[in-house]
C-alpha positions as CSV (number, residue, x, y, z in Angstrom):
1,M,0.0,0.0,0.0
2,T,1.0,3.7,0.2
3,T,1.2,6.3,2.9
4,S,0.1,9.0,0.4
5,P,-3.7,9.7,0.6
6,E,-3.5,11.3,-2.8
7,A,-1.9,8.2,-4.4
8,Q,-4.4,5.9,-2.7
9,S,-7.3,8.0,-4.0
10,L,-6.0,8.1,-7.5
11,Y,-5.4,4.3,-7.4
12,E,-9.0,3.7,-6.3
13,Q,-10.2,6.0,-9.2
14,G,-8.1,3.8,-11.5
15,I,-9.6,0.6,-10.2
16,A,-13.1,2.1,-10.7
17,A,-12.2,3.1,-14.2
18,M,-10.9,-0.4,-15.0
19,Q,-14.2,-1.9,-13.7
20,R,-16.1,0.4,-16.1
21,G,-13.8,-0.6,-19.0
22,D,-12.3,2.9,-19.3
23,L,-8.6,2.0,-19.9
24,K,-7.5,5.5,-20.6
25,T,-8.8,7.0,-17.4
26,A,-7.5,4.0,-15.5
27,G,-4.0,4.4,-16.9
28,D,-4.0,8.1,-16.3
29,S,-5.1,7.5,-12.7
30,F,-2.5,4.9,-11.9
31,V,0.3,7.0,-13.5
32,A,-0.9,10.0,-11.4
33,A,-0.8,7.8,-8.3
34,L,2.8,7.0,-9.1
35,E,3.6,10.7,-9.3
36,H,2.6,10.9,-5.6
37,D,4.3,7.7,-4.6
38,E,6.7,6.1,-7.1
39,N,7.1,3.0,-4.8
40,F,3.4,2.2,-4.8
41,A,3.4,-1.4,-6.0
42,Y,-0.4,-1.5,-6.5
43,A,-0.3,1.4,-8.9
44,H,2.6,-0.2,-10.9
45,N,0.5,-3.4,-11.1
46,G,-2.5,-1.3,-12.3
47,V,-0.4,0.3,-15.0
48,G,0.6,-3.3,-16.0
49,L,-3.0,-4.3,-16.2
50,V,-3.9,-1.4,-18.5
51,L,-0.9,-2.1,-20.7
52,A,-1.7,-5.8,-20.9
53,A,-5.3,-5.1,-21.8
54,S,-4.0,-2.8,-24.6
55,G,-1.8,-5.5,-26.0
56,Q,1.5,-4.1,-24.7
57,I,2.6,-7.3,-23.0
58,S,6.3,-6.7,-22.6
59,E,5.7,-3.3,-21.0
60,A,3.1,-4.9,-18.7
61,M,5.6,-7.5,-17.6
62,E,8.0,-4.7,-16.6
63,C,5.3,-3.1,-14.5
64,Y,4.5,-6.4,-12.8
65,D,8.2,-7.0,-12.1
66,T,8.5,-3.6,-10.5
67,A,5.4,-4.2,-8.4
68,A,6.7,-7.6,-7.2
69,R,10.1,-6.1,-6.4
70,L,8.5,-3.3,-4.3
71,D,6.2,-5.6,-2.5
72,P,7.2,-9.2,-2.7
73,N,4.2,-10.3,-0.7
74,F,1.7,-8.7,-3.1
75,A,0.4,-11.7,-5.1
76,S,-1.3,-10.0,-8.0
77,P,1.8,-9.2,-10.1
78,H,3.0,-12.7,-9.8
79,I,-0.4,-14.0,-10.9
80,N,-0.7,-11.5,-13.7
81,K,2.6,-12.7,-15.2
């Protein structure tokens, strides 16, 4: 998780956008979250999900790797790979 309330809020907006199928807004929200906390593993994973859904698989894998490195106990990036 993050200690930045702004990053957390933007991450949650990204998740909501993903659930609506709005990849552009989701990606923008996850990237904005990373501007507030560059070590926010969940936001890196979110960017990876958007990239994967857009067909950018190698870029998505890099995001999953970063998320897994930042939070080794966070299961999602390992599952997403």
